[in-house]
N, C-alpha and C positions, 0 to 999 in steps of 0.2 A: 251561671249566669256570669261569674265575673269576666271570663275570658273577654266575653261582650264588650260588658259593661265599665268595666274599668277600668280594662287595658286598652277597647278602645275609642271609648267615652261614645258609644253610638246609642242612636232610641231606634227601638223594637218597632216591627214594621207589622202590618196584621192587612188581612183581606176578610172582612166582616161578609158572609153569604145567609141574607137573612133565610131564617127558617132551614139551613144547610150546616149545623157545626163541623160537620166532620169535612166538610171542603174547606173550611178556614185554611190558607197556609199563611204559615211564617216568615219574617227574615229581618231584616234589618237597614234603615237609613243609615249609611254610611259610607263615606267617600273615601277611607284606606285604603280599599281595594286600588280603585282609580290611582293613587297617589304610590303606590308601592314599590320599591326598588324591582321587586320580582313580576311585576305587571299584576299581583293579585292574586298568586296562583297559591300562598300558602291563607289568606284571609279568606277564598271561596273555599280551600278544602276546609277550613276550621267551621264556616257557616254548613259544611255537609254534613261534617261528625256529627253538629251539637243537631241536625236533622232539619235544618233553615233551607227555603228554599229560593228565594226570593233576597236581591239588593235593589235599595233606590238607591239608584245614586245622581247628585246636583250635577244640570247642566245649566252653566250662569249665561246669559244674553249681556254683552257690553253695549252700550247704547254710540259709546266713543268708536268703536267697529265691529259694523250693525248686521256684518256677513260672516265673521272669521269664528269659529266654531271654538269657543274657551275650553282649553285643555284638549282640543284634538288630539296631540300626542298622547297623552296619558289614556286616554281613551280607546284611539285603538290599541295601545297593547295591551291594558285589561278586559275587552268585549271578549275578545279569544276567550281569554283563563273562563270568562264564565261560561261560558257556551261548553267549556270543555268537563268542565264540572254541572254544566247542568242546572247553573244557577238561572233563575228569570229574571233577567235586568228593567230596572223599573228607572223611567228616566224621570226627573221632575225639573223641568225647565223653567225658569222667572228671571227676571230685570237682575244686573247687576245694583241699579242705584230706584229708590222708590221712585224720582218723580220720571222714571225714562220715557214709563208711557205716556204722561200728558205732555212731557219738556221735550221730545224730541219729536223734533218733524215726522211725520208721518209714525209716528213711534207705534201704534199698534200695531199697525200692518207690518212693519219692521220685524216686530220681534215675532207675528205668526209665518214668515218669511224665515227666521231665522228655525224658529219648532220644524217645520217641513223640512228646512236643509241636513239636521240634524236625525230628525226620521229618515233622509233618503241615505244617510250615510251608513248609517246601524240599521239596517233590517232585521236584526233579530229583536231588538226590542221593538211590542210588542204593546206597548201600555207605557203611556204619556201622560205623565200630572204638569199642565198648563197652569203658570201663574205659584204664590204660596202665600200665604197666611196676607191676602189683599185685606183686609178687616183691620191688621196692623199697620201703623207707622214706620216702620223699621222696613217694611215691604214696598209700601204704595203710600204714595204724597200727593198731592191731599189727601183729607180722608170727609172733612166737609168745604162748604163754601164757603164765600166772607157774611154769609148772612145763616149760619149755621144748620142747612142745610146736607143734610150725606149723598156723599157723590160718588164715593168708591167703587160702592157697589155698581154705577155707573156705567164706567168707565173697565172695571173689572168683565161685565157683562160683557160689554164690546169688545175688548180684547178675545173674551173666552170664546166665542162668535167667530173671532177672525183666526184665532188656533186653532180650531176645531175643523173650517172649512181648507184651509191650510195642511192640515194632516191626513184629513181625509183625502184630498186630493193626491196626496203621494201614495196611501194605499186604506183604501175602504173599511179594509180588517184592523186596523190598530183602534186601539181603545183608548180613548181619550177621559182622563178624569180630571174632574173642574178643583180647581180653588184651594186647594190643600188650607183648610184656614185654620186659624187657630180659635182653640176654646174659646178664647174669653176677647171682654174690650167692653169699654165703658162709655160710648153711645151719648159723651158731652165732647161735643165741640169746645167748649170752654175751660176743660181741663186744665190743670199745671199742668201735667205729663201724658205723656199717653195717648192724645187723642185718640180713638181709634173705634172699632165699632163691634158688638157683640156677633156671634154667629148669625142670632135669630135676625137680628137687624139688618144685618147684611142681606144677605137671603132677601129678605122683603123687597131692597132698594133694587137688587138685581133681578127678581121677579118683575120689579114696576119698568125695569130698562127692558125686559126682553120683551110683555107686551106694547110698549109704545114702538117698541122699534119695529114689530108686521112679522117680525121672523116667523118661519115656517117651517124650519127644519131645528132640529136640537143645538144645542152648546154644550152639550155633554153627554159620554156613554155613564161613566161614570162619579163618582164624586171622591174629592179626599179630604179627611176631619182629621189631627193633631190633637187627640182628647189627652194633655198631658195635666198634671191632678195641679186640685188651686195651690196645695200647699204639699211637698214633696213627701210629707207622711200620711196622706190621704189615701187610704185607700180607694179603687177604681172602684167600687160601691159608692165612694160620697158623692163624687158627682158636683154639678154645680148651681147655683140659683136659676133661676128664667131671667135673662135671653140668654146665658149662657150655656157651653154645654162641654156635659165631662163625657168619659166614655160608655156611663150610665142613663146618659140622656141623650141616647137618640132616636127616642119617640119622638120627644119635640122637635128634634131637626128633623125629621121624618117629614112630619106636620107641616112646620114652614116649609119644606119643597114642595109638600103638596098646595101649597096656599101660594106657594111664589108662582106653581106652573101647571094646576091645574086647571084644564081645558085647552091645552095648548100643544104645541109639539112635543115638547120636552118629555122625555118619559118619565114615569114617576117612580116609588117605590112598590115591591108588589104587595100587596095587604092580604091579611090572613084569609084565606078561603078560594085567592083568587087563581085562577088556573092559564094555562095557556102558557106561551114561550116569551111574550114580553114583546116588545125590547121593555124591559125593568131596570133600575138605575140600583147601583149597589154601595156599600162604604166601605173604601180603606181610610184603614189609622193607618196612614205612611210616617205618625210620629206621636211615639209617647214613650215616657225613659223615666227611673227614677235612680236617685242616685245612691247608694248606699256604700257604707264604712267598710272600708282597706281592713281587711285585720293587720295585724305590726310584720306578721312575715311577709307582706307587699305591701310593708311603707314606703318602701324605697321607689315606685313605681308613679310615685306622685312628690312633687311638692307644696306650699302654700295649701291655704285654707278651704275646706268648702265653702258655699255661697249659700247653703240653705242648710237646714238639721237634714241628717241624712239618716238610713234605715241599716236595716244590717242583711245580707246577702240570700238571709230563706225568708225573710217578710218582703224583701226586692221577687225572686222566685215564685214567691206564693202572688206578688201580686201582677204578673207576667201572666 
């Protein structure tokens, strides 16, 4: 795994299909191919050598230039190389600035229109994640209003609905994936730092917003989670305390999704013994990663110090 996690410093990505482990696909969340001088030819070749089939690429929305596709020249160059290698590209489209959706006039609609423009230009990309870690202040502000009431879930639900409608208008066959949620959050509007939402509390707000809107269509086909460990040394089996969500805590996330959307037009997860074709929501783990100790022979690849306690490469591989 060192070539991916050490040289490229990327996060692993996987699609978790409930009850269908053999259908799980693996890849990386990394923009290295997008920016590579060869258009990503070498990068995508490396992914296929490792048996990986997906590359999640970030596509940013700049509210100062709301109709300009950021990195368009790089994407124009790299997407054909991904196609040639048979790498499935997943776009994660989200604002560059944390307050873009709320402070930009008509920001939500402009963002949705931008997502549609990206989808129309790159029809090869069939899966698109709208938004990114809206339960964290780095990517969405404000998280709470002046009275301490949570509001980020309400704004993100509206943005997700607009993004869903805009993308489906381009092509109903596009899989629209929601949120890209962070696994953690403090749910404390008065916190000294990182005023944020746990994913479970965030989903509660999203569900409340959806029901109040009276919407009769879904806001997502699937949902994305970033299940990074709480500590870099934590095995995936460690997880988090409720209401946070680690890789081993998807049961509580699925329950929260059911609580938010049961009885509405938004599809739910398939339950044990449930038959039929659905539609059913699936989980995309489009970010998870462990920082590994670099062997002395590879020390020249890095400068500076790690920011967390690291693990050895064998442990890293077993965790993935």
